[in-house]
C-alpha positions in Angstrom: 148.1 117.8 119.9 144.5 116.8 119.2 143.8 116.4 122.8 145.3 119.8 123.6 143.1 121.4 121.0 140.0 119.8 122.4 140.8 121.0 126.1 141.5 124.6 124.9 138.1 124.7 122.9 136.1 123.0 125.8 134.0 125.6 128.0 131.1 125.6 130.4 128.2 126.5 128.2 125.2 125.8 130.2 124.5 125.7 133.9 121.8 125.3 136.4 120.8 128.1 138.7 123.9 127.7 141.0 127.3 129.3 139.9 129.6 126.6 138.5 133.0 125.9 140.2 135.1 126.7 137.3 135.1 128.9 134.2 136.5 128.7 130.7 137.0 130.8 127.5 134.6 131.5 125.3 133.9 128.5 122.7 134.3 128.5 119.1 131.6 126.0 117.9 131.9 124.6 114.5 130.1 126.7 111.9 126.4 125.7 111.0 125.8 125.2 107.3 123.4 127.8 105.8 120.0 126.8 106.3 120.8 123.7 108.2 118.1 122.7 110.8 118.9 122.2 114.5 119.5 118.5 114.9 120.3 116.2 117.6 123.6 115.5 116.2 124.4 119.2 116.0 123.2 119.6 119.5 125.4 116.5 120.5 128.6 117.9 118.7 128.2 121.4 120.3 127.7 119.8 123.7 130.7 117.6 123.4 132.9 120.6 122.2 131.7 123.2 124.6 130.0 121.7 127.5 131.1 118.1 128.3 134.7 119.1 130.0 132.8 121.0 132.8 129.4 119.3 133.0 130.7 115.9 132.0 129.8 113.8 128.7 126.5 112.7 130.1 125.6 115.9 131.8 126.4 114.5 135.3 128.4 117.3 136.5 132.0 117.4 137.6 134.1 119.6 140.0 134.1 122.3 137.3 130.4 122.6 136.9 127.0 121.4 138.2 125.0 118.4 136.9 122.5 119.3 134.0 120.5 116.1 134.6 116.7 117.2 135.0 117.1 121.0 134.9 115.0 121.1 131.8 114.9 123.1 128.7 113.8 126.3 130.4 116.8 126.5 132.6 119.0 125.7 129.7 117.7 128.2 127.4 117.7 130.8 129.8 121.4 130.6 130.7 122.4 130.2 127.0 120.1 132.9 125.7 121.0 135.6 128.2 124.8 135.0 127.7 125.3 133.9 131.2 127.0 130.8 130.0 129.5 130.2 128.9 131.6 132.0 131.6 134.4 134.0 129.9 135.9 134.9 133.4 135.6 133.9 137.0 132.3 135.3 138.4 130.8 135.1 141.6 127.3 135.6 139.8 127.2 135.5 136.0 125.9 138.5 134.3 123.8 139.0 131.1 125.9 139.3 128.1 125.9 138.5 124.4 125.1 135.0 123.5 128.0 132.9 122.4 125.7 130.8 120.1 123.2 131.4 117.3 119.7 130.9 118.0 119.5 127.8 116.1 122.6 126.4 117.8 121.1 127.3 121.3 118.0 125.3 120.2 120.2 122.2 119.1 122.1 122.2 122.5 119.0 122.6 124.5 117.1 119.8 122.6 120.2 117.6 123.2 121.2 118.4 126.7 117.5 118.3 128.1 117.4 114.5 127.2 120.3 113.6 129.3 119.6 111.4 132.2 115.9 110.8 131.2 115.0 114.6 130.8 112.8 116.4 132.9 112.5 120.0 134.3 110.4 122.9 133.2 109.7 123.4 129.5 110.3 126.6 127.7 107.3 128.6 128.3 105.0 129.8 125.6 104.3 133.4 126.2 101.3 135.4 124.8 100.4 139.0 125.3 97.8 139.5 128.3 96.5 141.7 131.0 99.2 144.3 131.6 97.2 145.7 134.8 97.2 142.0 136.3 100.8 141.9 135.6 101.6 145.2 137.4 99.7 143.8 140.4 101.6 140.5 140.6 105.0 142.2 139.6 104.7 144.5 142.7 103.6 141.5 144.9 106.3 139.0 143.9 109.2 140.8 142.1 109.6 144.4 143.1 111.2 143.7 146.4 114.3 142.5 144.6 114.0 143.8 141.0 112.7 147.2 142.2 109.5 148.7 141.2 110.9 150.1 137.9 112.7 146.7 137.3 116.2 148.1 137.4 117.5 145.6 139.7 118.8 145.8 143.3 121.3 144.5 145.8 120.8 141.1 147.6 122.6 139.4 150.5 126.2 138.0 150.1 127.2 140.6 147.6 124.8 139.3 145.0 122.1 141.3 143.0 118.8 141.1 141.4 119.7 142.0 137.7 117.9 144.8 135.8 115.0 143.6 133.5 115.6 146.3 130.8 116.8 143.7 128.4 114.9 140.6 129.2 112.4 139.1 126.6 109.2 138.0 127.7 110.4 134.4 127.3 113.2 135.0 129.3 111.1 136.5 132.0 108.7 133.5 132.0 111.8 130.9 132.1 113.2 132.9 135.1 109.7 132.7 136.9 109.6 129.1 136.5 113.4 128.1 137.2 114.3 130.6 139.8 118.1 131.8 138.5 120.5 132.5 141.4 118.9 133.4 144.6 115.4 133.8 143.0 113.1 131.4 144.0 111.0 129.3 141.3 107.3 129.8 141.0 105.7 126.6 139.6 102.3 126.4 138.2 100.7 126.0 141.6 101.9 129.4 142.7 101.6 131.4 139.4 99.6 130.0 136.5 100.5 130.5 132.9 98.0 133.4 132.5 99.7 135.1 135.5 103.4 134.4 134.3 102.1 135.7 130.7 100.7 138.9 132.7 104.0 139.7 134.5 106.3 139.3 131.0 103.7 141.7 129.4 104.1 144.3 132.4 108.1 144.0 132.1 107.5 145.0 128.5 105.6 147.9 129.7 108.5 148.9 132.1 110.7 148.7 129.1 108.7 151.3 127.3 107.1 149.0 124.7 103.6 149.9 125.6 102.7 153.2 124.1 99.5 153.7 126.3 101.4 153.0 129.7 102.2 156.6 130.4 99.1 158.5 129.6 99.0 162.0 130.9 102.6 162.6 130.9 106.2 161.6 131.0 107.2 158.4 132.6 110.3 160.2 134.1 112.4 157.1 133.5 110.4 155.2 136.2 112.9 155.9 138.7 110.9 155.2 141.7 108.1 156.6 143.8 108.6 160.2 142.6 105.3 161.8 141.2 105.1 163.9 138.2 103.4 166.5 140.3 106.5 166.7 142.6 108.9 167.0 139.6 106.6 169.6 138.2 106.6 171.6 141.4 110.5 171.5 141.6 110.8 172.6 138.0 108.2 175.4 138.6 109.9 176.6 141.6 113.2 176.7 139.8 111.7 178.7 136.8 110.0 181.2 139.4 113.3 181.8 141.1 115.2 182.3 137.7 112.2 184.7 136.8 112.3 186.7 140.1 116.1 187.2 139.5 115.7 188.3 136.0 113.1 190.8 137.2 115.3 192.0 140.1 118.3 192.6 137.8 116.3 194.6 135.5 114.8 196.8 138.1 118.3 198.2 139.2 
């Protein structure tokens, strides 16, 4: 009976950037006492309850899920904080969802799982506001081909897709740059340094409408692509002109 309950409660919580081989129902972790810090014991408990059945008790991986050894805190935090793990249904490419754990529990799991096998892997980036103009240039050069110039996402090969960045936090943007989720390539320090990563994260915030000075001179029009405000203005103006002409013609009869 105890073993059956354990198996029913276990699920794959965190994954590296490849899709795990199996999926399991959303876990129901033990409640965290009010005000309790994220400790190694808490992280180990949550890992054993919700991760070990798929990723192995030492994070070594199983037929149901890949190894977590050496993936690093950034990868673990990205998968958990974006709700991509745990899987609640079979998916070829995990999608963003509501996180299954609180921020404190995510931190506890990351702290524990990132030490398995001796640790390693990219750390969680520390993101600070910086040059949005530099971020725009870097985003268009390195990200827009897949995520679109507006950050709305796009189709990739093999039926996969680059997700929308509309809900991504600056930290999640920086984590994705460093670890390369799914088909996305990783960008180490030798390719994009910390200042450049910060700039891209800041520009994504601008795309999300969190910069009040980004759209000076007019409406952003949803940033739906290379459609200028002038072209939209001409279209609206021509429509109004046709309506006025029709109205004047009806009055002249």
